[in-house]
PyMOL Python script that loads the backbone (N, CA, C, O; Angstrom):
from pymol import cmd

cmd.read_pdbstr("""\
ATOM      1  N   MET A   1      46.287   7.188 -29.052  1.00  0.00           N
ATOM      2  CA  MET A   1      47.627   6.855 -28.653  1.00  0.00           C
ATOM      3  C   MET A   1      48.225   8.031 -27.885  1.00  0.00           C
ATOM      4  O   MET A   1      48.335   9.142 -28.402  1.00  0.00           O
ATOM      5  N   THR A   2      48.601   7.763 -26.662  1.00  0.00           N
ATOM      6  CA  THR A   2      49.213   8.787 -25.830  1.00  0.00           C
ATOM      7  C   THR A   2      50.622   8.353 -25.447  1.00  0.00           C
ATOM      8  O   THR A   2      51.033   7.227 -25.728  1.00  0.00           O
ATOM      9  N   GLU A   3      51.346   9.240 -24.815  1.00  0.00           N
ATOM     10  CA  GLU A   3      52.686   8.897 -24.357  1.00  0.00           C
ATOM     11  C   GLU A   3      52.631   7.774 -23.317  1.00  0.00           C
ATOM     12  O   GLU A   3      53.507   6.911 -23.276  1.00  0.00           O
ATOM     13  N   LYS A   4      51.609   7.796 -22.494  1.00  0.00           N
ATOM     14  CA  LYS A   4      51.478   6.761 -21.472  1.00  0.00           C
ATOM     15  C   LYS A   4      51.230   5.388 -22.100  1.00  0.00           C
ATOM     16  O   LYS A   4      51.793   4.393 -21.646  1.00  0.00           O
ATOM     17  N   THR A   5      50.399   5.327 -23.132  1.00  0.00           N
ATOM     18  CA  THR A   5      50.139   4.040 -23.773  1.00  0.00           C
ATOM     19  C   THR A   5      51.364   3.553 -24.553  1.00  0.00           C
ATOM     20  O   THR A   5      51.594   2.348 -24.651  1.00  0.00           O
ATOM     21  N   HIS A   6      52.145   4.475 -25.105  1.00  0.00           N
ATOM     22  CA  HIS A   6      53.395   4.077 -25.763  1.00  0.00           C
ATOM     23  C   HIS A   6      54.356   3.461 -24.752  1.00  0.00           C
ATOM     24  O   HIS A   6      55.016   2.463 -25.043  1.00  0.00           O
ATOM     25  N   GLY A   7      54.431   4.057 -23.566  1.00  0.00           N
ATOM     26  CA  GLY A   7      55.289   3.516 -22.516  1.00  0.00           C
ATOM     27  C   GLY A   7      54.851   2.136 -22.078  1.00  0.00           C
ATOM     28  O   GLY A   7      55.686   1.257 -21.865  1.00  0.00           O
ATOM     29  N   LEU A   8      53.534   1.933 -21.940  1.00  0.00           N
ATOM     30  CA  LEU A   8      53.022   0.614 -21.569  1.00  0.00           C
ATOM     31  C   LEU A   8      53.353  -0.417 -22.642  1.00  0.00           C
ATOM     32  O   LEU A   8      53.708  -1.553 -22.328  1.00  0.00           O
ATOM     33  N   ARG A   9      53.238  -0.021 -23.904  1.00  0.00           N
ATOM     34  CA  ARG A   9      53.524  -0.942 -24.998  1.00  0.00           C
ATOM     35  C   ARG A   9      55.000  -1.343 -25.007  1.00  0.00           C
ATOM     36  O   ARG A   9      55.333  -2.512 -25.202  1.00  0.00           O
ATOM     37  N   ASP A  10      55.873  -0.368 -24.794  1.00  0.00           N
ATOM     38  CA  ASP A  10      57.307  -0.637 -24.879  1.00  0.00           C
ATOM     39  C   ASP A  10      57.839  -1.380 -23.653  1.00  0.00           C
ATOM     40  O   ASP A  10      58.617  -2.324 -23.790  1.00  0.00           O
ATOM     41  N   LYS A  11      57.427  -0.961 -22.464  1.00  0.00           N
ATOM     42  CA  LYS A  11      58.005  -1.517 -21.236  1.00  0.00           C
ATOM     43  C   LYS A  11      57.291  -2.767 -20.735  1.00  0.00           C
ATOM     44  O   LYS A  11      57.943  -3.709 -20.285  1.00  0.00           O
ATOM     45  N   MET A  12      55.966  -2.789 -20.807  1.00  0.00           N
ATOM     46  CA  MET A  12      55.194  -3.856 -20.166  1.00  0.00           C
ATOM     47  C   MET A  12      54.500  -4.786 -21.175  1.00  0.00           C
ATOM     48  O   MET A  12      53.822  -5.730 -20.770  1.00  0.00           O
ATOM     49  N   ASN A  13      54.662  -4.531 -22.476  1.00  0.00           N
ATOM     50  CA  ASN A  13      54.030  -5.330 -23.524  1.00  0.00           C
ATOM     51  C   ASN A  13      52.503  -5.335 -23.377  1.00  0.00           C
ATOM     52  O   ASN A  13      51.853  -6.374 -23.491  1.00  0.00           O
ATOM     53  N   GLN A  14      51.945  -4.127 -23.118  1.00  0.00           N
ATOM     54  CA  GLN A  14      50.502  -3.973 -22.969  1.00  0.00           C
ATOM     55  C   GLN A  14      49.983  -3.043 -24.058  1.00  0.00           C
ATOM     56  O   GLN A  14      50.686  -2.131 -24.493  1.00  0.00           O
ATOM     57  N   ILE A  15      48.742  -3.281 -24.496  1.00  0.00           N
ATOM     58  CA  ILE A  15      48.102  -2.400 -25.456  1.00  0.00           C
ATOM     59  C   ILE A  15      46.774  -1.943 -24.866  1.00  0.00           C
ATOM     60  O   ILE A  15      46.145  -2.664 -24.091  1.00  0.00           O
ATOM     61  N   VAL A  16      46.358  -0.743 -25.239  1.00  0.00           N
ATOM     62  CA  VAL A  16      45.180  -0.116 -24.656  1.00  0.00           C
ATOM     63  C   VAL A  16      44.147   0.121 -25.748  1.00  0.00           C
ATOM     64  O   VAL A  16      44.479   0.587 -26.838  1.00  0.00           O
ATOM     65  N   PHE A  17      42.884  -0.204 -25.445  1.00  0.00           N
ATOM     66  CA  PHE A  17      41.788  -0.036 -26.389  1.00  0.00           C
ATOM     67  C   PHE A  17      40.607   0.632 -25.703  1.00  0.00           C
ATOM     68  O   PHE A  17      40.428   0.521 -24.491  1.00  0.00           O
ATOM     69  N   GLU A  18      39.801   1.333 -26.507  1.00  0.00           N
ATOM     70  CA  GLU A  18      38.476   1.740 -26.065  1.00  0.00           C
ATOM     71  C   GLU A  18      37.534   0.656 -26.553  1.00  0.00           C
ATOM     72  O   GLU A  18      37.517   0.342 -27.743  1.00  0.00           O
ATOM     73  N   VAL A  19      36.747   0.079 -25.647  1.00  0.00           N
ATOM     74  CA  VAL A  19      35.877  -1.042 -25.992  1.00  0.00           C
ATOM     75  C   VAL A  19      34.425  -0.707 -25.682  1.00  0.00           C
ATOM     76  O   VAL A  19      34.131   0.293 -25.027  1.00  0.00           O
ATOM     77  N   HIS A  20      33.531  -1.550 -26.157  1.00  0.00           N
ATOM     78  CA  HIS A  20      32.098  -1.384 -25.901  1.00  0.00           C
ATOM     79  C   HIS A  20      31.839  -1.475 -24.402  1.00  0.00           C
ATOM     80  O   HIS A  20      32.473  -2.272 -23.710  1.00  0.00           O
ATOM     81  N   ARG A  21      30.925  -0.675 -23.905  1.00  0.00           N
ATOM     82  CA  ARG A  21      30.687  -0.615 -22.454  1.00  0.00           C
ATOM     83  C   ARG A  21      30.134  -1.914 -21.891  1.00  0.00           C
ATOM     84  O   ARG A  21      30.284  -2.172 -20.697  1.00  0.00           O
ATOM     85  N   ASP A  22      29.499  -2.740 -22.718  1.00  0.00           N
ATOM     86  CA  ASP A  22      28.927  -3.991 -22.227  1.00  0.00           C
ATOM     87  C   ASP A  22      29.879  -5.178 -22.368  1.00  0.00           C
ATOM     88  O   ASP A  22      29.567  -6.274 -21.903  1.00  0.00           O
ATOM     89  N   ALA A  23      31.036  -4.974 -23.002  1.00  0.00           N
ATOM     90  CA  ALA A  23      31.982  -6.075 -23.223  1.00  0.00           C
ATOM     91  C   ALA A  23      32.688  -6.439 -21.918  1.00  0.00           C
ATOM     92  O   ALA A  23      33.055  -5.565 -21.134  1.00  0.00           O
ATOM     93  N   ASN A  24      32.873  -7.750 -21.697  1.00  0.00           N
ATOM     94  CA  ASN A  24      33.599  -8.175 -20.501  1.00  0.00           C
ATOM     95  C   ASN A  24      35.028  -8.558 -20.888  1.00  0.00           C
ATOM     96  O   ASN A  24      35.388  -8.506 -22.065  1.00  0.00           O
ATOM     97  N   ARG A  25      35.835  -8.938 -19.910  1.00  0.00           N
ATOM     98  CA  ARG A  25      37.254  -9.222 -20.147  1.00  0.00           C
ATOM     99  C   ARG A  25      37.464 -10.381 -21.118  1.00  0.00           C
ATOM    100  O   ARG A  25      38.360 -10.335 -21.961  1.00  0.00           O
ATOM    101  N   ILE A  26      36.652 -11.403 -20.999  1.00  0.00           N
ATOM    102  CA  ILE A  26      36.797 -12.579 -21.854  1.00  0.00           C
ATOM    103  C   ILE A  26      36.505 -12.217 -23.310  1.00  0.00           C
ATOM    104  O   ILE A  26      37.236 -12.628 -24.211  1.00  0.00           O
ATOM    105  N   GLN A  27      35.448 -11.455 -23.538  1.00  0.00           N
ATOM    106  CA  GLN A  27      35.101 -11.040 -24.893  1.00  0.00           C
ATOM    107  C   GLN A  27      36.189 -10.163 -25.496  1.00  0.00           C
ATOM    108  O   GLN A  27      36.516 -10.299 -26.675  1.00  0.00           O
ATOM    109  N   VAL A  28      36.751  -9.263 -24.693  1.00  0.00           N
ATOM    110  CA  VAL A  28      37.812  -8.385 -25.181  1.00  0.00           C
ATOM    111  C   VAL A  28      39.048  -9.199 -25.542  1.00  0.00           C
ATOM    112  O   VAL A  28      39.649  -8.976 -26.593  1.00  0.00           O
ATOM    113  N   ALA A  29      39.434 -10.139 -24.685  1.00  0.00           N
ATOM    114  CA  ALA A  29      40.612 -10.971 -24.952  1.00  0.00           C
ATOM    115  C   ALA A  29      40.424 -11.786 -26.229  1.00  0.00           C
ATOM    116  O   ALA A  29      41.336 -11.858 -27.052  1.00  0.00           O
ATOM    117  N   ARG A  30      39.258 -12.397 -26.404  1.00  0.00           N
ATOM    118  CA  ARG A  30      39.005 -13.188 -27.609  1.00  0.00           C
ATOM    119  C   ARG A  30      39.043 -12.331 -28.868  1.00  0.00           C
ATOM    120  O   ARG A  30      39.570 -12.752 -29.897  1.00  0.00           O
ATOM    121  N   ALA A  31      38.480 -11.123 -28.781  1.00  0.00           N
ATOM    122  CA  ALA A  31      38.468 -10.230 -29.939  1.00  0.00           C
ATOM    123  C   ALA A  31      39.883  -9.803 -30.329  1.00  0.00           C
ATOM    124  O   ALA A  31      40.212  -9.765 -31.515  1.00  0.00           O
ATOM    125  N   ILE A  32      40.720  -9.483 -29.344  1.00  0.00           N
ATOM    126  CA  ILE A  32      42.099  -9.081 -29.630  1.00  0.00           C
ATOM    127  C   ILE A  32      42.871 -10.247 -30.231  1.00  0.00           C
ATOM    128  O   ILE A  32      43.608 -10.065 -31.201  1.00  0.00           O
ATOM    129  N   GLU A  33      42.713 -11.437 -29.671  1.00  0.00           N
ATOM    130  CA  GLU A  33      43.410 -12.607 -30.196  1.00  0.00           C
ATOM    131  C   GLU A  33      42.984 -12.916 -31.625  1.00  0.00           C
ATOM    132  O   GLU A  33      43.814 -13.293 -32.452  1.00  0.00           O
ATOM    133  N   GLU A  34      41.706 -12.761 -31.917  1.00  0.00           N
ATOM    134  CA  GLU A  34      41.202 -13.059 -33.250  1.00  0.00           C
ATOM    135  C   GLU A  34      41.625 -12.001 -34.269  1.00  0.00           C
ATOM    136  O   GLU A  34      42.013 -12.338 -35.387  1.00  0.00           O
ATOM    137  N   LEU A  35      41.552 -10.733 -33.890  1.00  0.00           N
ATOM    138  CA  LEU A  35      41.873  -9.659 -34.829  1.00  0.00           C
ATOM    139  C   LEU A  35      43.365  -9.551 -35.130  1.00  0.00           C
ATOM    140  O   LEU A  35      43.753  -9.385 -36.287  1.00  0.00           O
ATOM    141  N   PHE A  36      44.201  -9.645 -34.102  1.00  0.00           N
ATOM    142  CA  PHE A  36      45.623  -9.375 -34.263  1.00  0.00           C
ATOM    143  C   PHE A  36      46.494 -10.631 -34.242  1.00  0.00           C
ATOM    144  O   PHE A  36      47.713 -10.539 -34.390  1.00  0.00           O
ATOM    145  N   LYS A  37      45.884 -11.796 -34.062  1.00  0.00           N
ATOM    146  CA  LYS A  37      46.621 -13.074 -34.063  1.00  0.00           C
ATOM    147  C   LYS A  37      47.758 -13.080 -33.044  1.00  0.00           C
ATOM    148  O   LYS A  37      48.884 -13.462 -33.362  1.00  0.00           O
ATOM    149  N   VAL A  38      47.458 -12.655 -31.823  1.00  0.00           N
ATOM    150  CA  VAL A  38      48.416 -12.663 -30.716  1.00  0.00           C
ATOM    151  C   VAL A  38      47.783 -13.392 -29.542  1.00  0.00           C
ATOM    152  O   VAL A  38      46.577 -13.639 -29.542  1.00  0.00           O
ATOM    153  N   ARG A  39      48.586 -13.740 -28.540  1.00  0.00           N
ATOM    154  CA  ARG A  39      48.080 -14.409 -27.345  1.00  0.00           C
ATOM    155  C   ARG A  39      47.998 -13.392 -26.218  1.00  0.00           C
ATOM    156  O   ARG A  39      48.981 -12.721 -25.905  1.00  0.00           O
ATOM    157  N   VAL A  40      46.827 -13.280 -25.612  1.00  0.00           N
ATOM    158  CA  VAL A  40      46.585 -12.334 -24.519  1.00  0.00           C
ATOM    159  C   VAL A  40      46.646 -13.093 -23.205  1.00  0.00           C
ATOM    160  O   VAL A  40      46.001 -14.131 -23.054  1.00  0.00           O
ATOM    161  N   ILE A  41      47.422 -12.579 -22.247  1.00  0.00           N
ATOM    162  CA  ILE A  41      47.538 -13.217 -20.933  1.00  0.00           C
ATOM    163  C   ILE A  41      46.423 -12.741 -20.013  1.00  0.00           C
ATOM    164  O   ILE A  41      45.719 -13.554 -19.414  1.00  0.00           O
ATOM    165  N   VAL A  42      46.262 -11.424 -19.898  1.00  0.00           N
ATOM    166  CA  VAL A  42      45.259 -10.876 -18.983  1.00  0.00           C
ATOM    167  C   VAL A  42      44.716  -9.574 -19.563  1.00  0.00           C
ATOM    168  O   VAL A  42      45.409  -8.869 -20.297  1.00  0.00           O
ATOM    169  N   VAL A  43      43.457  -9.263 -19.222  1.00  0.00           N
ATOM    170  CA  VAL A  43      42.826  -8.019 -19.639  1.00  0.00           C
ATOM    171  C   VAL A  43      42.298  -7.312 -18.395  1.00  0.00           C
ATOM    172  O   VAL A  43      41.568  -7.900 -17.598  1.00  0.00           O
ATOM    173  N   ASN A  44      42.671  -6.062 -18.240  1.00  0.00           N
ATOM    174  CA  ASN A  44      42.136  -5.219 -17.171  1.00  0.00           C
ATOM    175  C   ASN A  44      41.224  -4.185 -17.810  1.00  0.00           C
ATOM    176  O   ASN A  44      41.578  -3.575 -18.818  1.00  0.00           O
ATOM    177  N   THR A  45      40.035  -3.987 -17.216  1.00  0.00           N
ATOM    178  CA  THR A  45      39.089  -3.015 -17.754  1.00  0.00           C
ATOM    179  C   THR A  45      38.778  -1.966 -16.706  1.00  0.00           C
ATOM    180  O   THR A  45      38.893  -2.208 -15.505  1.00  0.00           O
ATOM    181  N   MET A  46      38.383  -0.796 -17.185  1.00  0.00           N
ATOM    182  CA  MET A  46      37.981   0.272 -16.272  1.00  0.00           C
ATOM    183  C   MET A  46      36.929   1.144 -16.943  1.00  0.00           C
ATOM    184  O   MET A  46      36.950   1.346 -18.157  1.00  0.00           O
ATOM    185  N   GLN A  47      36.023   1.650 -16.142  1.00  0.00           N
ATOM    186  CA  GLN A  47      35.007   2.581 -16.606  1.00  0.00           C
ATOM    187  C   GLN A  47      35.570   3.992 -16.467  1.00  0.00           C
ATOM    188  O   GLN A  47      35.996   4.390 -15.382  1.00  0.00           O
ATOM    189  N   VAL A  48      35.572   4.742 -17.560  1.00  0.00           N
ATOM    190  CA  VAL A  48      36.076   6.115 -17.540  1.00  0.00           C
ATOM    191  C   VAL A  48      34.871   7.040 -17.597  1.00  0.00           C
ATOM    192  O   VAL A  48      34.062   6.964 -18.522  1.00  0.00           O
ATOM    193  N   LYS A  49      34.759   7.904 -16.616  1.00  0.00           N
ATOM    194  CA  LYS A  49      33.647   8.850 -16.565  1.00  0.00           C
ATOM    195  C   LYS A  49      33.924  10.027 -17.481  1.00  0.00           C
ATOM    196  O   LYS A  49      35.048  10.527 -17.531  1.00  0.00           O
ATOM    197  N   GLY A  50      32.911  10.470 -18.202  1.00  0.00           N
ATOM    198  CA  GLY A  50      33.055  11.617 -19.092  1.00  0.00           C
ATOM    199  C   GLY A  50      33.247  12.902 -18.300  1.00  0.00           C
ATOM    200  O   GLY A  50      32.652  13.086 -17.238  1.00  0.00           O
ATOM    201  N   LYS A  51      34.078  13.781 -18.824  1.00  0.00           N
ATOM    202  CA  LYS A  51      34.361  15.041 -18.131  1.00  0.00           C
ATOM    203  C   LYS A  51      33.222  16.029 -18.335  1.00  0.00           C
ATOM    204  O   LYS A  51      32.556  16.029 -19.370  1.00  0.00           O
ATOM    205  N   ARG A  52      33.013  16.862 -17.337  1.00  0.00           N
ATOM    206  CA  ARG A  52      32.053  17.959 -17.467  1.00  0.00           C
ATOM    207  C   ARG A  52      32.726  19.085 -18.232  1.00  0.00           C
ATOM    208  O   ARG A  52      33.875  19.428 -17.953  1.00  0.00           O
ATOM    209  N   LYS A  53      32.020  19.661 -19.192  1.00  0.00           N
ATOM    210  CA  LYS A  53      32.549  20.737 -20.011  1.00  0.00           C
ATOM    211  C   LYS A  53      31.571  21.896 -20.012  1.00  0.00           C
ATOM    212  O   LYS A  53      30.356  21.706 -19.978  1.00  0.00           O
ATOM    213  N   ARG A  54      32.122  23.096 -20.052  1.00  0.00           N
ATOM    214  CA  ARG A  54      31.285  24.291 -20.108  1.00  0.00           C
ATOM    215  C   ARG A  54      31.600  25.069 -21.362  1.00  0.00           C
ATOM    216  O   ARG A  54      32.745  25.133 -21.809  1.00  0.00           O
ATOM    217  N   ARG A  55      30.567  25.654 -21.915  1.00  0.00           N
ATOM    218  CA  ARG A  55      30.726  26.582 -23.021  1.00  0.00           C
ATOM    219  C   ARG A  55      29.868  27.781 -22.668  1.00  0.00           C
ATOM    220  O   ARG A  55      28.668  27.817 -22.941  1.00  0.00           O
ATOM    221  N   GLY A  56      30.518  28.768 -22.052  1.00  0.00           N
ATOM    222  CA  GLY A  56      29.758  29.888 -21.519  1.00  0.00           C
ATOM    223  C   GLY A  56      28.967  29.436 -20.311  1.00  0.00           C
ATOM    224  O   GLY A  56      29.529  28.886 -19.363  1.00  0.00           O
ATOM    225  N   ARG A  57      27.669  29.664 -20.341  1.00  0.00           N
ATOM    226  CA  ARG A  57      26.841  29.235 -19.213  1.00  0.00           C
ATOM    227  C   ARG A  57      26.167  27.899 -19.470  1.00  0.00           C
ATOM    228  O   ARG A  57      25.421  27.412 -18.620  1.00  0.00           O
ATOM    229  N   ILE A  58      26.412  27.304 -20.616  1.00  0.00           N
ATOM    230  CA  ILE A  58      25.851  26.000 -20.938  1.00  0.00           C
ATOM    231  C   ILE A  58      26.808  24.927 -20.432  1.00  0.00           C
ATOM    232  O   ILE A  58      27.986  24.908 -20.789  1.00  0.00           O
ATOM    233  N   VAL A  59      26.284  24.035 -19.595  1.00  0.00           N
ATOM    234  CA  VAL A  59      27.102  22.972 -19.023  1.00  0.00           C
ATOM    235  C   VAL A  59      26.725  21.659 -19.705  1.00  0.00           C
ATOM    236  O   VAL A  59      25.547  21.327 -19.832  1.00  0.00           O
ATOM    237  N   GLY A  60      27.734  20.926 -20.137  1.00  0.00           N
ATOM    238  CA  GLY A  60      27.501  19.636 -20.780  1.00  0.00           C
ATOM    239  C   GLY A  60      28.430  18.594 -20.194  1.00  0.00           C
ATOM    240  O   GLY A  60      29.173  18.868 -19.252  1.00  0.00           O
ATOM    241  N   LYS A  61      28.384  17.400 -20.753  1.00  0.00           N
ATOM    242  CA  LYS A  61      29.211  16.309 -20.259  1.00  0.00           C
ATOM    243  C   LYS A  61      29.577  15.425 -21.437  1.00  0.00           C
ATOM    244  O   LYS A  61      28.742  15.121 -22.289  1.00  0.00           O
ATOM    245  N   ARG A  62      30.841  15.018 -21.472  1.00  0.00           N
ATOM    246  CA  ARG A  62      31.267  14.053 -22.477  1.00  0.00           C
ATOM    247  C   ARG A  62      30.745  12.673 -22.092  1.00  0.00           C
ATOM    248  O   ARG A  62      30.372  12.436 -20.943  1.00  0.00           O
ATOM    249  N   ARG A  63      30.724  11.783 -23.050  1.00  0.00           N
ATOM    250  CA  ARG A  63      30.159  10.472 -22.793  1.00  0.00           C
ATOM    251  C   ARG A  63      31.097   9.627 -21.931  1.00  0.00           C
ATOM    252  O   ARG A  63      32.313   9.816 -21.955  1.00  0.00           O
ATOM    253  N   ASP A  64      30.520   8.692 -21.168  1.00  0.00           N
ATOM    254  CA  ASP A  64      31.297   7.715 -20.409  1.00  0.00           C
ATOM    255  C   ASP A  64      31.779   6.642 -21.383  1.00  0.00           C
ATOM    256  O   ASP A  64      31.128   6.386 -22.397  1.00  0.00           O
ATOM    257  N   TRP A  65      32.917   6.015 -21.080  1.00  0.00           N
ATOM    258  CA  TRP A  65      33.450   4.984 -21.956  1.00  0.00           C
ATOM    259  C   TRP A  65      34.229   3.963 -21.159  1.00  0.00           C
ATOM    260  O   TRP A  65      34.524   4.172 -19.982  1.00  0.00           O
ATOM    261  N   LYS A  66      34.562   2.860 -21.801  1.00  0.00           N
ATOM    262  CA  LYS A  66      35.262   1.770 -21.141  1.00  0.00           C
ATOM    263  C   LYS A  66      36.622   1.589 -21.797  1.00  0.00           C
ATOM    264  O   LYS A  66      36.741   1.594 -23.022  1.00  0.00           O
ATOM    265  N   LYS A  67      37.647   1.430 -20.965  1.00  0.00           N
ATOM    266  CA  LYS A  67      39.017   1.240 -21.427  1.00  0.00           C
ATOM    267  C   LYS A  67      39.470  -0.158 -21.050  1.00  0.00           C
ATOM    268  O   LYS A  67      39.184  -0.633 -19.951  1.00  0.00           O
ATOM    269  N   ALA A  68      40.182  -0.824 -21.967  1.00  0.00           N
ATOM    270  CA  ALA A  68      40.733  -2.147 -21.706  1.00  0.00           C
ATOM    271  C   ALA A  68      42.240  -2.114 -21.937  1.00  0.00           C
ATOM    272  O   ALA A  68      42.714  -1.621 -22.961  1.00  0.00           O
ATOM    273  N   VAL A  69      42.986  -2.647 -20.968  1.00  0.00           N
ATOM    274  CA  VAL A  69      44.436  -2.767 -21.078  1.00  0.00           C
ATOM    275  C   VAL A  69      44.746  -4.256 -21.152  1.00  0.00           C
ATOM    276  O   VAL A  69      44.525  -4.997 -20.194  1.00  0.00           O
ATOM    277  N   ALA A  70      45.262  -4.686 -22.302  1.00  0.00           N
ATOM    278  CA  ALA A  70      45.547  -6.099 -22.530  1.00  0.00           C
ATOM    279  C   ALA A  70      47.046  -6.347 -22.435  1.00  0.00           C
ATOM    280  O   ALA A  70      47.835  -5.666 -23.091  1.00  0.00           O
ATOM    281  N   THR A  71      47.442  -7.324 -21.616  1.00  0.00           N
ATOM    282  CA  THR A  71      48.837  -7.730 -21.506  1.00  0.00           C
ATOM    283  C   THR A  71      49.066  -8.904 -22.445  1.00  0.00           C
ATOM    284  O   THR A  71      48.386  -9.927 -22.360  1.00  0.00           O
ATOM    285  N   LEU A  72      50.033  -8.743 -23.342  1.00  0.00           N
ATOM    286  CA  LEU A  72      50.332  -9.783 -24.322  1.00  0.00           C
ATOM    287  C   LEU A  72      51.376 -10.740 -23.788  1.00  0.00           C
ATOM    288  O   LEU A  72      52.145 -10.398 -22.889  1.00  0.00           O
ATOM    289  N   ALA A  73      51.401 -11.936 -24.342  1.00  0.00           N
ATOM    290  CA  ALA A  73      52.396 -12.937 -23.972  1.00  0.00           C
ATOM    291  C   ALA A  73      53.783 -12.441 -24.385  1.00  0.00           C
ATOM    292  O   ALA A  73      53.903 -11.668 -25.335  1.00  0.00           O
ATOM    293  N   PRO A  74      54.833 -12.879 -23.677  1.00  0.00           N
ATOM    294  CA  PRO A  74      56.187 -12.459 -24.044  1.00  0.00           C
ATOM    295  C   PRO A  74      56.514 -12.835 -25.490  1.00  0.00           C
ATOM    296  O   PRO A  74      56.240 -13.951 -25.933  1.00  0.00           O
ATOM    297  N   GLY A  75      57.097 -11.894 -26.207  1.00  0.00           N
ATOM    298  CA  GLY A  75      57.455 -12.122 -27.603  1.00  0.00           C
ATOM    299  C   GLY A  75      56.362 -11.757 -28.594  1.00  0.00           C
ATOM    300  O   GLY A  75      56.626 -11.694 -29.794  1.00  0.00           O
ATOM    301  N   GLU A  76      55.141 -11.515 -28.126  1.00  0.00           N
ATOM    302  CA  GLU A  76      54.032 -11.143 -29.007  1.00  0.00           C
ATOM    303  C   GLU A  76      54.055  -9.633 -29.240  1.00  0.00           C
ATOM    304  O   GLU A  76      54.430  -8.865 -28.354  1.00  0.00           O
ATOM    305  N   LYS A  77      53.651  -9.218 -30.442  1.00  0.00           N
ATOM    306  CA  LYS A  77      53.575  -7.798 -30.785  1.00  0.00           C
ATOM    307  C   LYS A  77      52.377  -7.576 -31.678  1.00  0.00           C
ATOM    308  O   LYS A  77      51.990  -8.459 -32.444  1.00  0.00           O
ATOM    309  N   VAL A  78      51.789  -6.397 -31.582  1.00  0.00           N
ATOM    310  CA  VAL A  78      50.718  -6.004 -32.474  1.00  0.00           C
ATOM    311  C   VAL A  78      51.333  -5.048 -33.487  1.00  0.00           C
ATOM    312  O   VAL A  78      51.738  -3.940 -33.135  1.00  0.00           O
ATOM    313  N   GLU A  79      51.403  -5.474 -34.737  1.00  0.00           N
ATOM    314  CA  GLU A  79      52.051  -4.677 -35.779  1.00  0.00           C
ATOM    315  C   GLU A  79      51.216  -3.469 -36.180  1.00  0.00           C
ATOM    316  O   GLU A  79      51.728  -2.543 -36.810  1.00  0.00           O
ATOM    317  N   PHE A  80      49.954  -3.469 -35.827  1.00  0.00           N
ATOM    318  CA  PHE A  80      49.048  -2.373 -36.191  1.00  0.00           C
ATOM    319  C   PHE A  80      49.522  -1.051 -35.610  1.00  0.00           C
ATOM    320  O   PHE A  80      49.342  -0.009 -36.241  1.00  0.00           O
ATOM    321  N   PHE A  81      50.117  -1.062 -34.435  1.00  0.00           N
ATOM    322  CA  PHE A  81      50.504   0.160 -33.750  1.00  0.00           C
ATOM    323  C   PHE A  81      51.952   0.562 -33.994  1.00  0.00           C
ATOM    324  O   PHE A  81      52.407   1.547 -33.413  1.00  0.00           O
ATOM    325  N   GLU A  82      52.682  -0.148 -34.817  1.00  0.00           N
ATOM    326  CA  GLU A  82      54.116   0.124 -34.987  1.00  0.00           C
ATOM    327  C   GLU A  82      54.370   1.454 -35.674  1.00  0.00           C
ATOM    328  O   GLU A  82      55.353   2.116 -35.341  1.00  0.00           O
ATOM    329  N   GLY A  83      53.539   1.879 -36.613  1.00  0.00           N
ATOM    330  CA  GLY A  83      53.771   3.118 -37.330  1.00  0.00           C
ATOM    331  C   GLY A  83      53.189   4.340 -36.645  1.00  0.00           C
ATOM    332  O   GLY A  83      53.392   5.464 -37.106  1.00  0.00           O
ATOM    333  N   VAL A  84      52.474   4.140 -35.559  1.00  0.00           N
ATOM    334  CA  VAL A  84      51.797   5.250 -34.886  1.00  0.00           C
ATOM    335  C   VAL A  84      52.724   5.906 -33.907  1.00  0.00           C
ATOM    336  O   VAL A  84      52.338   6.865 -33.238  1.00  0.00           O
TER     337      VAL A  84
END
""", "prot")
cmd.dss("prot")
cmd.show_as("cartoon", "prot")
cmd.util.cbc("prot")
cmd.orient("prot")
């Protein structure tokens, strides 16, 4: 949870998840609807590349991951994130 994701939740009624790299938009939408009992209008996904990190002269890389931004129907809320 970042400040940017809090802003998306409050202003645009969107929630952000890290999802499996092989999951598509339809699978993500169905999973969110089933888990949180809300209606999802649209899901946008993006591939996030892992950052390169150095520790002295040893160079490494963080893992790549997939991010999903789900837009909920008007009036829908996910109570899971209310206390965060």
